MARKOLKE-377581 format. One record per residue (C-alpha): residue in one letter; x, y, z. Coordinates in steps of 0.5 Angstrom, whole numbers, plus 500, padded with zeros to 3 digits. Example, Ala and Ser with C-alpha at 12.3 -4.5 7.8 and 13.67 -1.06 7.14 Angstrom:
! MARKOLKE-377581
A525491516;S527498514;
//
This chain:
! MARKOLKE-377581
M245627394;T252626395;K255619396;E257621403;G250623404;F247616402;F252612406;F251616412;A244615411;L245608411;K250608417;R245611421;K239607418;N235614417;R228610415;C225616412;L231617407;L231610405;K224609404;M224615400;L230612396;F226606395;K220609393;A223613388;F227606385;N220602385;E217608381;E222607376;L221600375;S213600376;K212603369;M210600363;K209602356;V202601352;L199602345;L192605346;K187602342;E182607344;N182614346;I182615353;D181622357;R188625360;L192619357;G192619350;R189617343;V188611339;G195609336;D199613342;I205609346;V204612353;E207610359;V203608365;A203605372;D205598371;G198596375;Y194600371;G196597365;R196590367;N190590371;Y185595367;L188597360;I190590357;P185586360;Y179591358;R182591351;K183598351;A191598350;V196592348;L204592349;P207595343;T210590339;E211591331;E205587329;N201591334;I203597332;R202596324;Q195593326;I193599330;E195603324;K191600320;E185600324;K186608325;E186609318;K179605317;M177609323;L179616320;A176614313;K169612317;L170619320;A171623314;K165619311;E160621317;K163628317;E161629309;E154626311;F153631317;E155637312;A150635307;L145635312;A147642315;S146644308;K139641307;L138645314;E140651312;D135651306;T129648310;S124653312;I121651319;T114654321;I111651327;T104653328;M101653335;K095656338;A096663341;S093668345;E091675341;E097678345;G102673341;H103668347;L103661346;Y099656349;G104651351;S111652348;V116650342;T121646345;S127642341;Q123636341;I117639337;I122642332;S126635332;E119632330;F117637325;L124636321;M123628322;E116630318;E120633313;G125627312;L131630316;N133626322;V135631327;P135629334;S133634339;K139634343;W143637337;I138643337;Q140649342;L135653345;D136657351;E129657353;P123654350;I120659345;K113662348;E111667343;I110668336;G115671332;V122669328;Y127666332;N134664330;V136656332;L143653333;F144646331;K150643334;M152637330;P157632331;H164634328;E164641330;I158642325;H154648327;V148651323;E143657324;T136657322;K130661322;V124658326;W118662324;V112661330;V106663328;S099663331;D094657329;T088661327;E081657326;D076661322;
//
């Protein structure tokens, strides 16, 4: 917009144009920068300095301790916390990798009652596999065990374990018939 156009709008009191200019001016003023203390979806990660709407920062992020104003002291403190968190995550990842190697070496054999045709009376679910692994001394929650559908027949099945830190392990599960002689 040229100077002449701006003054023309002022002289004619073009309300629409004035409202648009006022809104643009206020949007410039109503932004603030904050330092994030935790990961927030679609905004940023810990330690990022992001620009947010003034109200969002004042009314939500800062009071709920999700962000602070980016002073030098706050930046140093967040960096220290970030280093501690990264060390903790690295330790957790090592533990999950050790568990994954144990899972690869573990033989999972589930015994269930079945018909002569090989159909199970019931089914093998992730919960049953998890309980079996708990008895073996491996703490594996059932939500890590990925079964497309419960196992309903005798056989050998590949089961995927999706653990935190993007660690994936595939293990064979043998489902055998419980034969009582």
